[in-house]
N, C-alpha and C positions, 0 to 999 in steps of 0.2 A: 505494499501500499503505499501510495509518494505522499511525503509529508506535507499538511495542512503550509499555504505560503502564511509567509509569518505579517504582523498588523505592530508597523512602526511608526516609533515618533515622527513627525517631519522633517528634513535636515534641518530644517529653520528653525525650529523647536529645539532643536538639540544645538545647534551654535549657539540659541538663545543663552545656555548655558555653561559655553566656552569662559573664561576670562582672556584677560587682554593678551595674556599669555601664550592662550592656547592651551590651558591647563582645560582637563574635564572632566570631575567628579564624579563618581560611578559606583556602586554601591551593588557586589556580585555575588549572586544564591548560587554555588558552584551543584550540579548532581540535582537538575530538577526535569520535573518529567517533560516541561515543553522548555523551548529557544522563545522567551523572548525579552523587550526593550520597551519601558515605560516608565513614564513620567508621574513621578509619584512624588507630592508635598514639594514641588517645586527640586526635586531631585531626580538622578538616574539612578533607573533601575533595573539590574542585565541579570536575568534567570539561562545558566546553559547548560545543558547536559552536562559535560567532561566534568571529570572528578577535579580533585586540586589539587593535583599530580605532575610532579615534572611538566609546571608552566601550559598545562593542557588549558588550563580554564579559562588562566590569563589570553592566551591567541586564540579558545573561541569570542571571549570578551569583545576584544580586537577587532574578529572575522567582523563581529553582528555589528561591533558601532562601526566600519569601515561600508559593509553592505548600508544602515542608514542614513549615514551622510555621501554616499553616493561615490566615495572617493576609494582607492587599492589601501589595501593593508598595510602595505608599507606607509603610510601617513599616517598609519596611526599607532603611536610606541608607549611603552608601558612607564610611566616618571618614575610611580613610588609605590608600596604599597603591594608587592608579590606576593609576602604569603598572609595578606590582609584580607577580608570582604570588604573595608573600604579602598580604593585603588584611583589610582589618579592618575590618568592620560595625557599625552600629548597628541594635539589634531592638526594633524598640518594641511594647508589648501588647495 
């Protein structure tokens, strides 16, 4: 069975959360049943299926952010929070 298409926030809604230096704070839930990216209480929440081992969940979040923003994965990099649920990514234009 094919995976359902993700309902992602608009790129403009996500870019509104990016600060002047290109940083984006994300709360991550690894090991979720479904992958999703949503705005909750003025912050970005990412739920990914990948387990938090060997950076797999971080890579999945970067891929999800890139997909939502319509940019390449190489334009999204983890700045802080490699082992935390509270992460900060740098988003390039």
